KELUMFI-818048 format. One record per residue (C-alpha): x, y, z. Coordinates in pm, 1 decimal. Example, Ala and Ser with C-alpha at 12.3 -4.5 7.8 and 13.67 -1.06 7.14 Angstrom:
KELUMFI-818048
((1230.0; -450.0; 780.0)),
((1367.0; -106.0; 714.0)),
end
This chain:
KELUMFI-818048
((1469.4; -288.3; 173.2)),
((1312.1; 25.0; 71.6)),
((979.5; 129.9; 213.9)),
((743.6; 137.5; -93.0)),
((394.7; 203.9; 65.8)),
((185.4; 314.5; 398.4)),
((-124.5; 346.4; 588.6)),
((-296.8; 379.4; 918.8)),
((-573.4; 232.1; 1064.7)),
((-765.5; 474.1; 1319.0)),
((-816.5; 376.8; 1673.4)),
((-1074.0; 115.8; 1770.7)),
((-1102.1; -82.9; 1437.8)),
((-852.8; -350.4; 1509.5)),
((-943.9; -615.6; 1761.1)),
((-793.7; -593.7; 2092.9)),
((-684.3; -965.5; 2107.9)),
((-585.7; -1079.6; 1777.6)),
((-652.6; -1412.0; 1602.3)),
((-437.2; -1682.8; 1555.1)),
((-467.7; -1934.8; 1216.7)),
((-408.2; -2277.8; 1266.3)),
((-266.8; -2460.7; 966.8)),
((-251.6; -2854.6; 936.5)),
((58.5; -3015.0; 823.9)),
((-126.8; -3107.7; 464.2)),
((-238.7; -2731.5; 417.5)),
((151.7; -2607.9; 529.6)),
((269.9; -2900.0; 240.7)),
((32.8; -2770.5; -11.8)),
((129.0; -2378.4; 81.4)),
((538.1; -2459.3; 64.2)),
((459.3; -2672.2; -299.5)),
((278.7; -2348.8; -434.8)),
((560.4; -2122.9; -275.0)),
((837.3; -2399.0; -456.0)),
((657.8; -2435.5; -786.3)),
((756.2; -2109.0; -973.5)),
((1113.6; -2141.5; -863.2)),
((1120.6; -2488.4; -988.8)),
((969.5; -2380.2; -1328.9)),
((1248.2; -2143.2; -1359.2)),
((1516.6; -2415.6; -1415.0)),
((1309.6; -2709.3; -1557.2)),
((1101.4; -2515.4; -1803.6)),
((1137.6; -2532.2; -2153.4)),
((1444.0; -2333.8; -2196.6)),
((1750.9; -2372.1; -2462.8)),
((2009.5; -2133.9; -2352.1)),
((2090.0; -1893.1; -2136.3)),
((2286.0; -1557.3; -2198.3)),
((2530.0; -1448.0; -1954.9)),
((2764.9; -1161.2; -1952.3)),
((2716.2; -1213.5; -2331.4)),
((2829.0; -1539.8; -2373.3)),
((2614.3; -1863.7; -2448.0)),
((2568.4; -2092.3; -2210.0)),
((2498.9; -2472.6; -2346.5)),
((2160.8; -2679.5; -2299.1)),
((2427.0; -2894.4; -2084.8)),
((2533.3; -2666.6; -1840.1)),
((2160.0; -2626.8; -1767.8)),
((2141.7; -3016.0; -1734.4)),
((2411.9; -3016.8; -1531.7)),
((2252.3; -2789.0; -1275.8)),
((1947.6; -2961.4; -1245.6)),
((2112.1; -3275.1; -1196.4)),
((2300.1; -3123.1; -881.3)),
((2021.1; -3027.2; -755.1)),
((1815.8; -3325.1; -857.4)),
((1514.0; -3037.1; -924.6)),
((1369.8; -3222.9; -1236.1)),
((1274.5; -3516.5; -996.9)),
((1101.2; -3226.9; -740.0)),
((734.9; -3372.9; -778.7)),
((875.7; -3714.2; -649.2)),
((1086.5; -3557.5; -375.2)),
((998.8; -3634.4; -14.6)),
((892.8; -3224.7; 81.2)),
((720.2; -3299.9; 384.8)),
((1004.8; -3463.7; 581.3)),
((1109.7; -3109.2; 721.8)),
((739.2; -3111.6; 913.0)),
((820.6; -3476.1; 1026.2)),
((1095.8; -3334.2; 1283.6)),
((834.2; -3149.5; 1515.6)),
((565.9; -3437.4; 1646.8)),
((332.6; -3162.1; 1697.2)),
((83.9; -3074.0; 1497.7)),
((70.4; -2742.7; 1614.2)),
((354.5; -2538.0; 1772.2)),
((121.3; -2438.2; 2000.0)),
((146.8; -2760.0; 2193.2)),
((520.2; -2777.4; 2150.7)),
((665.9; -2735.2; 2497.2)),
((1020.4; -2715.0; 2312.5)),
((898.6; -2374.3; 2161.9)),
((768.6; -2057.3; 2363.4)),
((470.5; -1916.6; 2218.9)),
((273.4; -1610.3; 2316.7)),
((-63.2; -1645.2; 2476.3)),
((-311.0; -1341.2; 2418.4)),
((-454.0; -1403.5; 2746.2)),
((-117.8; -1443.1; 2947.5)),
((3.5; -1188.5; 3174.7)),
((328.8; -1170.8; 2945.4)),
((172.5; -1091.0; 2622.7)),
((63.2; -716.2; 2637.9)),
((296.8; -616.1; 2361.1)),
((23.5; -848.3; 2141.4)),
((-272.3; -673.3; 2305.0)),
((-400.9; -430.9; 2127.2)),
((-551.9; -97.3; 2311.4)),
((-827.1; 168.0; 2286.2)),
((-572.6; 389.9; 2249.6)),
((-370.4; 224.3; 1975.9)),
((-297.0; 275.2; 1603.4)),
((-197.1; 48.4; 1378.1)),
((44.1; 118.1; 1067.0)),
((61.8; -48.9; 778.0)),
((430.2; -22.2; 604.0)),
((477.6; -214.0; 244.1)),
((862.6; -374.6; 226.1)),
((998.7; -469.8; -33.2)),
((1350.4; -648.3; -155.9)),
((1463.5; -888.6; -386.6)),
((1379.7; -1189.3; -199.6)),
((1088.6; -1092.1; 25.8)),
((802.9; -874.6; 39.2)),
((592.4; -849.5; 360.8)),
((370.2; -594.3; 483.2)),
((513.7; -445.6; 841.8)),
((228.5; -396.7; 1119.2)),
((357.0; -127.3; 1347.7)),
((166.8; -51.1; 1670.8)),
((141.8; 311.0; 1779.1)),
((16.6; 476.1; 2138.6)),
((57.0; 860.0; 2066.2)),
((-3.7; 861.9; 2437.8)),
((315.2; 693.6; 2549.4)),
((541.6; 705.8; 2277.2)),
((524.5; 303.7; 2205.7)),
((625.1; 222.8; 1829.6)),
((725.5; -99.6; 1768.8)),
((658.4; -395.0; 1471.6)),
((334.5; -563.2; 1579.1)),
((322.1; -884.9; 1326.1)),
((443.6; -895.7; 966.2)),
((224.0; -1053.9; 707.8)),
((378.3; -1200.9; 354.3)),
((248.4; -1062.8; 36.6)),
((308.6; -1228.7; -285.2)),
((420.9; -968.6; -485.2)),
((607.8; -644.9; -494.2)),
((382.2; -422.7; -253.8)),
((331.7; -65.4; -483.5)),
((36.3; 82.0; -234.7)),
((-204.3; -27.2; 57.9)),
((-521.6; 115.9; 156.7)),
((-669.1; 57.5; 522.9)),
((-1057.3; -96.6; 491.1)),
((-1267.3; -109.9; 824.6)),
((-1488.0; -317.7; 675.3)),
((-1508.3; -725.7; 571.8)),
((-1530.4; -931.0; 228.0)),
((-1856.8; -1076.0; 358.2)),
((-2139.7; -893.4; 278.1)),
((-2351.6; -1007.0; 601.0)),
((-2080.7; -826.4; 815.3)),
((-2016.6; -450.7; 798.8)),
((-1726.1; -461.5; 1031.3)),
((-1368.2; -584.4; 943.9)),
((-994.8; -473.2; 973.3)),
((-841.1; -572.2; 595.7)),
((-577.3; -421.2; 429.8)),
((-579.9; -397.8; 27.6)),
((-243.4; -415.8; -116.0)),
((-164.4; -322.2; -490.8)),
((137.9; -485.2; -612.5)),
((397.6; -497.4; -937.9)),
((276.6; -858.6; -1051.9)),
((-66.0; -658.7; -1146.4)),
((-340.4; -809.3; -881.8)),
((-438.8; -707.8; -539.2)),
((-431.6; -878.2; -247.7)),
((-653.8; -820.5; 46.4)),
((-508.0; -917.6; 398.2)),
((-664.2; -947.8; 750.0)),
((-488.6; -761.8; 982.9)),
((-627.8; -879.7; 1258.4)),
((-501.5; -1259.4; 1175.5)),
((-157.3; -1231.9; 1300.7)),
((-31.0; -1512.5; 1169.6)),
((-215.8; -1563.2; 820.7)),
((-77.5; -1689.9; 519.4)),
((-303.5; -1644.8; 270.9)),
((-468.1; -1318.6; 174.7)),
((-871.8; -1338.0; 240.0)),
((-932.5; -1229.8; -114.2)),
((-761.3; -1164.7; -447.8)),
((-881.2; -888.0; -682.9)),
((-764.4; -942.5; -1055.5)),
((-620.6; -1265.9; -1221.6)),
((-293.5; -1355.3; -994.6)),
((-180.9; -1638.1; -1190.0)),
((39.0; -1447.5; -1398.0)),
((270.9; -1421.4; -1055.6)),
((620.7; -1567.2; -1161.6)),
((964.9; -1580.0; -977.7)),
((1056.9; -1250.2; -1082.6)),
((714.2; -1109.7; -1017.2)),
((719.3; -932.2; -1372.0)),
((553.2; -1085.7; -1636.3)),
((246.7; -970.7; -1799.4)),
((-53.4; -1160.6; -1933.0)),
((-296.8; -1068.2; -2212.7)),
((-631.8; -1088.9; -2153.5)),
((-1003.6; -941.8; -2167.9)),
((-940.5; -620.3; -1938.5)),
((-1154.0; -769.0; -1639.5)),
((-864.7; -677.2; -1411.4)),
((-505.6; -511.7; -1465.2)),
((-276.9; -629.0; -1709.8)),
((28.5; -433.3; -1531.8)),
((118.0; -299.9; -1184.7)),
((-130.2; -159.5; -957.3)),
((7.8; 183.5; -891.5)),
((-259.8; 324.4; -607.7)),
((-586.6; 220.6; -427.4)),
((-889.3; 416.3; -299.3)),
((-1149.5; 267.2; -105.4)),
((-1486.1; 450.0; -118.4)),
((-1559.1; 486.0; 313.7)),
((-1940.3; 587.1; 230.0)),
((-2023.9; 305.3; -77.4)),
((-1790.9; 74.2; 162.7)),
((-1806.3; -252.2; -45.4)),
((-1630.0; -76.6; -295.2)),
((-1257.8; -42.9; -390.9)),
((-1068.3; 162.4; -681.8)),
((-743.1; 102.1; -832.8)),
((-509.0; 265.6; -1049.9)),
((-259.9; 80.6; -1306.2)),
((13.1; 138.1; -1523.9)),
((-229.4; -16.3; -1792.4)),
((-385.1; 313.2; -1797.4)),
((-722.2; 175.8; -1633.4)),
((-924.9; 261.3; -1349.7)),
((-1104.9; -48.8; -1188.6)),
((-1375.3; -38.1; -932.7)),
((-1392.9; -351.7; -751.2)),
((-1689.1; -508.0; -525.6)),
((-1448.4; -657.9; -229.8)),
((-1770.1; -875.2; -169.7)),
((-1771.3; -1067.0; -454.7)),
((-1441.4; -1017.9; -545.6)),
((-1498.7; -880.7; -926.2)),
((-1480.1; -553.1; -1116.9)),
((-1769.5; -330.8; -1051.3)),
((-1687.2; -81.2; -1336.8)),
((-1374.8; -5.5; -1575.2)),
((-1292.3; 339.1; -1702.9)),
((-1029.6; 402.8; -1946.5)),
((-1012.9; 777.7; -1961.3)),
((-656.7; 805.8; -1950.7)),
((-411.6; 796.6; -2232.1)),
((-84.4; 678.3; -1986.6)),
((-27.2; 529.1; -1635.1)),
((-293.7; 632.2; -1373.6)),
((-34.3; 694.3; -1088.1)),
((-320.7; 858.0; -835.2)),
((-641.9; 832.7; -748.7)),
((-889.3; 932.6; -459.7)),
((-1226.5; 924.7; -394.1)),
((-1386.0; 1259.5; -265.2)),
((-1396.9; 1214.3; 137.6)),
((-1796.4; 1335.9; 111.9)),
((-1950.4; 1292.0; -237.3)),
((-1949.3; 890.7; -276.2)),
((-2014.0; 928.1; -631.2)),
((-1687.0; 1164.2; -740.2)),
((-1342.5; 953.0; -803.9)),
((-1011.8; 1178.8; -877.7)),
((-749.4; 1029.6; -1108.3)),
((-417.8; 1154.8; -1224.4)),
((-189.3; 1018.9; -1487.5)),
((154.3; 1058.1; -1650.2)),
((-27.7; 1189.7; -1958.1)),
((-64.9; 1497.2; -1802.5)),
((-400.5; 1526.1; -1706.4)),
((-690.5; 1490.0; -1387.6)),
((-1008.0; 1369.7; -1432.9)),
((-1311.5; 1410.0; -1239.4)),
((-1557.6; 1101.3; -1250.4)),
((-1919.2; 1094.8; -1172.8)),
((-1965.6; 692.3; -1150.1)),
((-2329.0; 739.6; -1167.6)),
((-2276.6; 781.8; -1513.6)),
((-1929.8; 616.5; -1763.7)),
((-1857.4; 985.2; -1885.2)),
((-1557.7; 1201.6; -1715.3)),
((-1688.9; 1486.1; -1580.0)),
((-1421.1; 1776.7; -1574.2)),
((-1048.6; 1742.2; -1718.7)),
((-764.1; 1948.4; -1635.6)),
((-417.3; 1955.1; -1799.8)),
((-45.2; 2040.4; -1612.1)),
((265.2; 2091.2; -1805.0)),
((407.2; 1792.9; -1619.5)),
((391.8; 1409.2; -1545.4)),
((155.8; 1433.7; -1215.8)),
((257.6; 1192.3; -938.5)),
((-5.8; 1263.5; -639.6)),
((-327.7; 1412.0; -640.3)),
((-560.6; 1470.9; -300.1)),
((-867.5; 1608.0; -178.6)),
((-846.4; 1906.4; 66.7)),
((-1085.4; 1755.6; 348.6)),
((-1139.2; 2118.8; 503.3)),
((-1225.7; 2243.7; 191.7)),
((-1424.3; 1982.5; -7.0)),
((-1469.0; 2136.6; -355.4)),
((-1017.3; 2182.6; -346.5)),
((-778.1; 1933.9; -448.0)),
((-394.0; 1938.1; -507.3)),
((-167.1; 1794.5; -712.2)),
((207.1; 1703.7; -694.4)),
((417.6; 1704.4; -1034.0)),
((743.7; 1550.6; -1180.2)),
((884.9; 1900.8; -1171.6)),
((857.8; 1945.5; -791.1)),
((550.0; 2219.7; -802.0)),
((226.2; 2159.2; -641.9)),
((-78.2; 2311.8; -791.6)),
((-432.6; 2364.2; -600.6)),
((-768.4; 2355.8; -818.6)),
((-1081.2; 2410.7; -744.7)),
((-1348.2; 2209.0; -950.3)),
((-1547.0; 2502.9; -979.5)),
((-1307.6; 2643.6; -1223.3)),
((-1049.6; 2574.5; -1468.7)),
((-762.2; 2729.1; -1377.2)),
((-508.5; 2680.6; -1104.1)),
((-563.8; 2869.2; -737.9)),
((-217.5; 2856.8; -644.6)),
((98.3; 2703.0; -707.9)),
((423.9; 2603.2; -517.6)),
((757.7; 2560.9; -653.3)),
((827.8; 2279.3; -340.8)),
((1117.9; 2097.2; -462.7)),
((1403.9; 2115.8; -707.8)),
((1315.2; 1741.2; -798.4)),
((999.8; 1510.3; -838.4)),
((670.9; 1489.6; -566.3)),
((659.0; 1172.9; -459.4)),
((359.3; 1258.3; -208.1)),
((146.9; 1495.8; -69.5)),
((-45.5; 1471.8; 285.6)),
((-298.6; 1684.8; 451.4)),
((-331.0; 1680.2; 847.9)),
((-673.9; 1585.2; 932.7)),
((-626.5; 1757.7; 1291.5)),
((-507.6; 2088.0; 1162.3)),
((-636.6; 2320.0; 858.7)),
((-402.1; 2400.3; 605.6)),
((-95.2; 2193.2; 710.2)),
((54.7; 2047.8; 375.8)),
((326.1; 1801.3; 388.1)),
((496.4; 1725.8; 40.7)),
((803.2; 1459.5; 40.3)),
((1054.1; 1456.6; -301.8)),
((1292.0; 1270.4; -440.1)),
((1539.5; 1506.8; -326.2)),
((1547.0; 1346.1; 25.8)),
((1376.2; 1641.5; 191.5)),
((1010.1; 1678.2; 340.1)),
((859.9; 2047.1; 397.0)),
((553.8; 2171.3; 552.5)),
((353.1; 2438.9; 446.7)),
((59.5; 2643.3; 572.5)),
((-249.5; 2664.1; 267.1)),
((-486.5; 2798.2; 446.8)),
((-691.6; 3075.4; 270.0)),
((-535.7; 2957.8; -44.7)),
((-208.4; 3157.7; 43.2)),
((46.4; 2893.9; 72.1)),
((323.3; 2982.5; 333.9)),
((653.4; 2765.3; 366.9)),
((702.7; 2647.3; 742.7)),
((998.4; 2438.7; 712.6)),
((1204.5; 2152.5; 584.5)),
((1362.0; 1847.9; 704.9)),
((1604.2; 1580.3; 605.3)),
((1501.3; 1268.4; 757.2)),
((1805.3; 1060.1; 646.8)),
((1613.4; 775.2; 472.5)),
((1744.6; 882.9; 119.8)),
((1484.3; 904.9; -130.4)),
((1123.0; 1003.6; 15.6)),
((884.3; 757.7; -142.4)),
((586.7; 802.6; 85.0)),
((418.5; 997.7; 376.8)),
((79.9; 940.7; 568.6)),
((-85.6; 1125.8; 827.6)),
((-217.5; 974.6; 1120.9)),
((-585.6; 1020.6; 1140.1)),
((-630.4; 1061.8; 1520.7)),
((-310.7; 1285.1; 1604.0)),
((-45.7; 1502.4; 1491.2)),
((207.6; 1247.9; 1401.2)),
((293.1; 1189.9; 1056.9)),
((541.1; 871.8; 951.1)),
((753.7; 844.6; 600.4)),
((893.1; 590.7; 387.6)),
((1243.2; 630.9; 176.1)),
((1502.4; 440.3; 4.4)),
((1677.5; 312.7; 322.1)),
((1451.7; 4.3; 527.6)),
((1353.1; 233.5; 812.4)),
((1044.7; 425.5; 887.4)),
((1049.6; 804.6; 1003.4)),
((793.0; 906.2; 1236.4)),
((740.1; 1271.0; 1339.5)),
((516.0; 1403.3; 1588.8)),
((459.8; 1766.1; 1447.4)),
((367.0; 1884.4; 1792.4)),
((738.7; 1836.2; 1875.6)),
((859.5; 2032.6; 1585.6)),
((898.0; 2357.7; 1738.6)),
((863.6; 2573.7; 1412.3)),
((593.2; 2381.1; 1283.6)),
((430.8; 2379.0; 1634.6)),
((496.3; 2743.8; 1704.5)),
((296.9; 2841.9; 1363.5)),
((13.7; 2640.5; 1356.3)),
((-52.9; 2679.0; 1767.9)),
((-267.1; 2990.0; 1738.7)),
((-462.2; 2898.1; 1429.9)),
((-801.3; 2727.9; 1507.9)),
((-779.7; 2334.0; 1450.1)),
((-1039.6; 2111.0; 1400.5)),
((-1054.1; 1714.0; 1363.1)),
((-1210.3; 1580.5; 1053.0)),
((-1386.4; 1240.8; 1083.4)),
((-1359.7; 1047.0; 717.7)),
((-1512.7; 741.7; 898.5)),
end
C-alpha cells in the first residue's frame, strides 16, 4: 500500500471532541447498494467475450459465473439480511459491542488537545483507498492513527482547508482529495465515521469498478486524474486543481461549482500553488516543461518560464515571496525570481527524478528534496547560495511525497512502502548543528 499524498492540519484547527455520524439501517443499505452496483455491472453488463491470457472465453463461461454467484438476480436479493443480525439501530446502544465515548475517561486517544497536530495520509491499493488521520504531539511524541476515512477513488493529492463548505460559516476542518477518477472529494475531518464527503467537485458519475474510465463532456470539471490541489488562504472559498487533462480549474467550494478554467498548458499540469501572500497569483507547472504565473483577476498568463525537463513540483519560498523553486524529472532543482527570466541557482540534487520539495516554515532556507532514488536530502538555500547538508535513506522505498509540519521542526514522508516516516530535524545532529546558529523565525500562513 504506497503512500500517495500527505498534508498537515495545524494545531488548534480540529475540534477537541470529534463528532460521530449516526446512520439508519435504511441509509446504510442504500450506501451498500451504491458500493456494490459497479461490481455487479462488471459481470452483468453487455459483455460478449473476455480475452484472458490470449485465449477467448465464450459467453457461456460468463453465464456460468453469473449463475454461480446469482449476480443476475442481485437487485431482487434481500441484501439487508446482514443488518437484521443486529437488533439495535446503532452499535453504540448494543451492549455486546464496546464503543468509545468522548466524555469518558478511557477515551483520551480520541480527544484532540490544543497542542496536537493532525496529519492526513493518502493510502491506496487495489482493493481500497483511504485517508488515514494521524494524531501527532511534538512535546510528548504521540504519533498514532486517530481514525480513517474511506474514499471513493485512488487519492493522488490532499489539501487541508480550515474553512467550511457553508458560506455562512467561516470555520471548519476539511480536507480536499484529488482522485485518479477525475473528481475531488471534500471530507470533514472532525467527523470520525463519515461515509460520504460533504461535497464533490466535478462529475463523480464516471467512477467505475477500476476507477479509470474517462468521460467526454463540456469542460466544467476535469475529465482525467486530478494531480494537485492548492487552497487560497486569502480568498478562502477558492480551491485550485490541476489535472492530467491539461486544465487548471478554480472552484468555489461553498457552491461546489467551477469558478474559472485555465488552459495555458499543453500537457499534464502536475503541480500548482497559490502565492502565500498575493491572493490573485497562481503558480502552475506542467510536463510541457513550462511554468506559468497567472494573475487570476485576468484570463491571460502573466509570466512564463521554460525548462529543459518535465516539471514534477513547484513551490513558493515563504521567506522570500518573489522566489519559487522547481523540481525536475532529471533530479535537478531550479530557483527563479518572478522579476527575472533567468534562474537564480541550480542544484543537481538527485540522480533520478525529484518527487517533492518542502521548505520549512520554522527555519529560513531549510529545503528538503525527495526522489525516487529512495533518498531525501537537506539543503541550505539561504541567500540563494545552496549548500548540501545531509542525505538519508528512510527505508520506505521510492519517496513519493513530503510535508513539513507548520508548527515545529518535524517533516513526514510517504513512499512505496505502506508506512509514513516522521522525522524531527532537531534530532538530526548534522542538520541541527548547521541551522542552530542561524536566525530562525516562523511563517504563519493563516
